[in-house]
Structure formats: structure tokens, C-alpha cells
DSSP file (Angstrom, degrees, kcal/mol; ACC not computed):
  #  RESIDUE AA STRUCTURE BP1 BP2  ACC     N-H-->O    O-->H-N    N-H-->O    O-->H-N    TCO  KAPPA ALPHA  PHI   PSI    X-CA   Y-CA   Z-CA
    1    1 A M              0   0    0      0, 0.0     2,-0.1     0, 0.0     0, 0.0   0.000 360.0 360.0 360.0 129.6   19.9   35.6    7.2
    2    2 A N     >  -     0   0    0      1,-0.1     4,-1.7    50,-0.0     3,-0.1  -0.407 360.0-102.7 -94.5 175.0   17.6   32.8    8.3
    3    3 A I  H  > S+     0   0    0      1,-0.2     4,-2.8     2,-0.2     5,-0.2   0.815 116.8  57.7 -67.4 -35.7   16.8   31.7   11.9
    4    4 A E  H  > S+     0   0    0      2,-0.2     4,-1.2     1,-0.2    -1,-0.2   0.902 106.6  49.3 -67.4 -39.8   19.1   28.6   11.8
    5    5 A E  H  4 S+     0   0    0      2,-0.2     4,-0.4     1,-0.2    -1,-0.2   0.913 113.1  47.3 -62.5 -39.2   22.2   30.8   11.0
    6    6 A I  H >< S+     0   0    0     -4,-1.7     3,-1.8     1,-0.2    -2,-0.2   0.951 110.1  51.3 -69.5 -45.0   21.4   33.1   13.8
    7    7 A R  H 3< S+     0   0    0     -4,-2.8    -1,-0.2     1,-0.3    -2,-0.2   0.767 104.1  59.5 -62.4 -21.4   20.8   30.3   16.4
    8    8 A A  T 3< S+     0   0    0     -4,-1.2    -1,-0.3    -5,-0.2     2,-0.2   0.583  88.1  94.9 -84.2  -8.4   24.1   28.8   15.5
    9    9 A L  S <  S-     0   0    0     -3,-1.8    -3,-0.0    -4,-0.4     2,-0.0  -0.517  79.0-115.9 -79.1 148.1   26.0   32.0   16.5
   10   10 A S     >  -     0   0    0     -2,-0.2     4,-2.1     1,-0.1     5,-0.2  -0.274  32.8-100.0 -75.3 171.7   27.5   32.4   19.9
   11   11 A D  H  > S+     0   0    0      1,-0.2     4,-1.9     2,-0.2     5,-0.2   0.935 124.6  46.9 -56.0 -49.4   26.2   35.0   22.4
   12   12 A E  H  > S+     0   0    0      1,-0.2     4,-1.8     2,-0.2    -1,-0.2   0.884 111.5  50.4 -62.8 -38.9   29.1   37.4   21.6
   13   13 A A  H  > S+     0   0    0      1,-0.2     4,-2.3     2,-0.2    -1,-0.2   0.811 108.1  55.6 -71.2 -30.1   28.7   36.9   17.8
   14   14 A L  H  X S+     0   0    0     -4,-2.1     4,-2.2     2,-0.2    -1,-0.2   0.914 107.4  46.8 -68.2 -38.7   25.0   37.7   18.2
   15   15 A V  H  X S+     0   0    0     -4,-1.9     4,-2.4     2,-0.2    -2,-0.2   0.905 114.4  47.9 -66.9 -39.5   25.6   41.0   19.9
   16   16 A A  H  X S+     0   0    0     -4,-1.8     4,-2.0     2,-0.2    -1,-0.2   0.880 112.6  48.3 -66.2 -38.3   28.2   41.9   17.3
   17   17 A K  H  X S+     0   0    0     -4,-2.3     4,-2.7     2,-0.2    -2,-0.2   0.867 109.7  54.1 -69.6 -34.6   25.8   40.8   14.4
   18   18 A L  H  X S+     0   0    0     -4,-2.2     4,-2.4     1,-0.2     5,-0.2   0.964 110.1  46.4 -61.2 -54.1   23.0   42.9   16.1
   19   19 A N  H  X S+     0   0    0     -4,-2.4     4,-1.8     1,-0.2    -2,-0.2   0.871 113.4  48.1 -59.4 -36.6   25.2   46.0   16.1
   20   20 A D  H  X S+     0   0    0     -4,-2.0     4,-2.4     1,-0.2    -1,-0.2   0.898 112.6  48.7 -69.9 -39.6   26.3   45.5   12.6
   21   21 A T  H  X S+     0   0    0     -4,-2.7     4,-1.7     1,-0.2    -2,-0.2   0.816 110.3  50.4 -75.1 -25.7   22.8   45.0   11.3
   22   22 A K  H  X S+     0   0    0     -4,-2.4     4,-2.1     2,-0.2    -1,-0.2   0.873 110.0  52.2 -70.9 -36.0   21.5   48.1   13.2
   23   23 A E  H  X S+     0   0    0     -4,-1.8     4,-2.1     2,-0.2    -2,-0.2   0.907 109.9  48.2 -61.7 -44.8   24.3   50.1   11.6
   24   24 A E  H  X S+     0   0    0     -4,-2.4     4,-2.1     1,-0.2    -1,-0.2   0.884 108.8  54.0 -66.2 -36.6   23.3   48.8    8.2
   25   25 A L  H  X S+     0   0    0     -4,-1.7     4,-2.4     2,-0.2    -1,-0.2   0.922 107.1  51.1 -59.2 -46.6   19.7   49.6    8.9
   26   26 A M  H  X S+     0   0    0     -4,-2.1     4,-2.2     1,-0.2    -2,-0.2   0.905 110.3  48.7 -60.4 -42.1   20.6   53.2    9.8
   27   27 A K  H  X S+     0   0    0     -4,-2.1     4,-2.2     2,-0.2    -1,-0.2   0.889 110.6  50.9 -62.7 -39.6   22.6   53.5    6.5
   28   28 A L  H  X S+     0   0    0     -4,-2.1     4,-2.6     2,-0.2    -2,-0.2   0.900 109.6  51.0 -67.9 -37.9   19.7   52.2    4.5
   29   29 A R  H  X S+     0   0    0     -4,-2.4     4,-2.4     1,-0.2    -2,-0.2   0.912 109.2  50.4 -66.6 -38.7   17.3   54.7    6.2
   30   30 A F  H  X S+     0   0    0     -4,-2.2     4,-2.2     2,-0.2     6,-0.2   0.927 110.9  49.5 -65.7 -41.0   19.6   57.5    5.3
   31   31 A Q  H  X>S+     0   0    0     -4,-2.2     5,-1.9     1,-0.2     6,-1.1   0.888 110.8  49.9 -61.0 -39.5   19.7   56.3    1.7
   32   32 A Q  H ><5S+     0   0    0     -4,-2.6     3,-0.6     4,-0.2    -1,-0.2   0.927 109.9  50.6 -64.1 -43.5   15.9   56.1    1.6
   33   33 A A  H 3<5S+     0   0    0     -4,-2.4    -2,-0.2     1,-0.3    -1,-0.2   0.836 112.6  45.7 -64.0 -35.9   15.6   59.6    3.0
   34   34 A S  H 3<5S-     0   0    0     -4,-2.2    -1,-0.3    -5,-0.2    -2,-0.2   0.591 113.4-118.0 -81.8 -11.8   18.1   61.0    0.4
   35   35 A G  T <<5S+     0   0    0     -4,-1.0    -3,-0.2    -3,-0.6    -4,-0.1   0.582  85.6 111.9  86.2  13.3   16.3   59.1   -2.4
   36   36 A S      < +     0   0    0     -5,-1.9     2,-0.6    -6,-0.2    -4,-0.2   0.460  42.3 109.2 -96.6   0.9   19.4   57.0   -3.4
   37   37 A L        +     0   0    0     -6,-1.1     3,-0.2     1,-0.2    -9,-0.0  -0.674  35.8 170.9 -81.9 120.0   18.0   53.7   -2.2
   38   38 A T        +     0   0    0     -2,-0.6     2,-0.9     1,-0.2    -1,-0.2   0.806  68.0  54.8 -97.1 -35.6   17.2   51.4   -5.1
   39   39 A D    >   +     0   0    0      1,-0.2     3,-0.9     2,-0.0     4,-0.4  -0.822  60.4 174.8-104.9  95.2   16.4   48.1   -3.5
   40   40 A T  T 3> S+     0   0    0     -2,-0.9     4,-0.9     1,-0.2     3,-0.3   0.607  72.5  69.0 -79.8 -10.6   13.7   49.0   -1.0
   41   41 A T  H 3> S+     0   0    0      1,-0.2     4,-2.4     2,-0.2    -1,-0.2   0.771  87.4  67.5 -72.5 -25.6   13.1   45.4    0.0
   42   42 A R  H <> S+     0   0    0     -3,-0.9     4,-2.3     1,-0.2     5,-0.2   0.845  95.2  56.0 -64.0 -34.8   16.6   45.4    1.7
   43   43 A L  H  > S+     0   0    0     -4,-0.4     4,-2.5    -3,-0.3    -1,-0.2   0.969 109.5  45.5 -63.0 -51.1   15.2   47.9    4.3
   44   44 A R  H  X S+     0   0    0     -4,-0.9     4,-1.8     1,-0.2    -2,-0.2   0.901 113.0  48.9 -63.5 -42.0   12.4   45.5    5.2
   45   45 A E  H  X S+     0   0    0     -4,-2.4     4,-2.2     2,-0.2    -1,-0.2   0.889 111.8  49.9 -64.4 -39.4   14.8   42.4    5.3
   46   46 A T  H  X S+     0   0    0     -4,-2.3     4,-2.1     2,-0.2    -2,-0.2   0.905 109.9  50.6 -60.5 -44.8   17.3   44.3    7.5
   47   47 A R  H  X S+     0   0    0     -4,-2.5     4,-1.6     1,-0.2    -1,-0.2   0.878 111.9  47.5 -65.1 -35.9   14.5   45.3    9.9
   48   48 A R  H  X S+     0   0    0     -4,-1.8     4,-2.7    -5,-0.2    -2,-0.2   0.869 108.6  55.0 -74.6 -37.4   13.3   41.7   10.2
   49   49 A D  H  X S+     0   0    0     -4,-2.2     4,-2.3     1,-0.2    -2,-0.2   0.907 105.6  52.0 -61.1 -39.9   16.9   40.4   10.8
   50   50 A V  H  X S+     0   0    0     -4,-2.1     4,-2.4     1,-0.2    -1,-0.2   0.933 110.9  49.2 -65.7 -41.5   17.2   42.8   13.7
   51   51 A A  H  X S+     0   0    0     -4,-1.6     4,-2.2     1,-0.2    -2,-0.2   0.925 111.7  49.3 -58.6 -44.5   13.9   41.3   15.1
   52   52 A R  H  X S+     0   0    0     -4,-2.7     4,-2.3     1,-0.2    -1,-0.2   0.915 109.8  48.3 -65.1 -39.7   15.1   37.9   14.7
   53   53 A I  H  X S+     0   0    0     -4,-2.3     4,-2.2     1,-0.2    -1,-0.2   0.906 112.7  49.9 -66.8 -42.9   18.4   38.5   16.3
   54   54 A N  H  X S+     0   0    0     -4,-2.4     4,-2.0     2,-0.2    -1,-0.2   0.837 108.5  53.9 -62.9 -32.7   16.6   40.1   19.3
   55   55 A T  H  X S+     0   0    0     -4,-2.2     4,-2.8     2,-0.2    -2,-0.2   0.943 109.1  46.7 -65.4 -48.9   14.2   37.2   19.5
   56   56 A V  H  X S+     0   0    0     -4,-2.3     4,-2.3     1,-0.2     5,-0.2   0.924 112.4  50.0 -65.1 -42.9   17.1   34.7   19.8
   57   57 A I  H  X S+     0   0    0     -4,-2.2     4,-2.2     1,-0.2    -1,-0.2   0.913 111.6  49.4 -64.3 -40.3   18.9   36.9   22.5
   58   58 A T  H  X S+     0   0    0     -4,-2.0     4,-2.4     2,-0.2    -2,-0.2   0.944 110.5  50.4 -64.9 -47.5   15.6   37.1   24.5
   59   59 A E  H  X S+     0   0    0     -4,-2.8     4,-2.4     1,-0.2    -2,-0.2   0.903 109.9  49.8 -59.2 -41.9   15.1   33.4   24.3
   60   60 A R  H  X S+     0   0    0     -4,-2.3     4,-2.3     1,-0.2    -1,-0.2   0.925 111.0  48.7 -61.3 -45.4   18.6   32.7   25.5
   61   61 A K  H  X S+     0   0    0     -4,-2.2     4,-1.8     1,-0.2    -1,-0.2   0.903 111.7  49.9 -63.6 -38.1   18.2   35.0   28.4
   62   62 A A  H  X S+     0   0    0     -4,-2.4     4,-2.2     1,-0.2    -2,-0.2   0.913 110.9  49.5 -69.8 -38.7   14.8   33.4   29.3
   63   63 A S  H  X S+     0   0    0     -4,-2.4     4,-2.0     1,-0.2    -1,-0.2   0.858 109.7  51.8 -68.7 -31.9   16.3   29.9   29.2
   64   64 A Q  H  X S+     0   0    0     -4,-2.3     4,-1.2     2,-0.2    -1,-0.2   0.889 109.2  50.2 -68.7 -35.6   19.3   31.0   31.4
   65   65 A K  H  X S+     0   0    0     -4,-1.8     4,-0.8     2,-0.2    -2,-0.2   0.902 112.5  46.9 -70.4 -41.0   16.8   32.4   34.0
   66   66 A E  H  < S+     0   0    0     -4,-2.2     3,-0.5     1,-0.2    -1,-0.2   0.872 111.0  52.1 -70.8 -32.2   14.8   29.1   34.0
   67   67 A G  H  < S+     0   0    0     -4,-2.0    -1,-0.2     1,-0.2    -2,-0.2   0.768 104.6  56.1 -68.3 -25.3   18.0   27.1   34.3
   68   68 A A  H  <        0   0    0     -4,-1.2    -1,-0.2     1,-0.2    -2,-0.2   0.703 360.0 360.0 -83.5 -16.6   19.1   29.1   37.3
   69   69 A K     <        0   0    0     -4,-0.8    -1,-0.2    -3,-0.5    -2,-0.1   0.467 360.0 360.0 -71.8 360.0   15.9   28.3   39.2
């Protein structure tokens, strides 16, 4: 998922996507621990997706605070 797709989502959709992505990350970590994970790059991509979503959420919160001043 790229940053343009993430920025196009609404606030509620962002939170839902963040929860889904974190759940997927947890499943991938379990697969890695059990040795059944074949595509190890998926773990890295998912971790970065979580970071991207968190960044957009933080940016939106900061812009709302500035707009309130």
C-alpha cells in the first residue's frame, strides 16, 4: 500500500486499516516463529505499512491542532 492510497482514506477507514494491518503483522510473526513463513519480505512490508498509517494519523492530528489555534 503506498502513501497516496493511505492519504485517500478517511479517518475511520485509517483506524480500521491500522487494526487490520497490525493483526496481519501479528499473524506473520507467528508464522515466522513457527517456521512456516515463506515470503519474509511480507513481514517488512507490513511493518512499514503500519508506520505509514501511523504517520498519516499523526499528521492529521497535528494539522487539526494547528487549525484550532
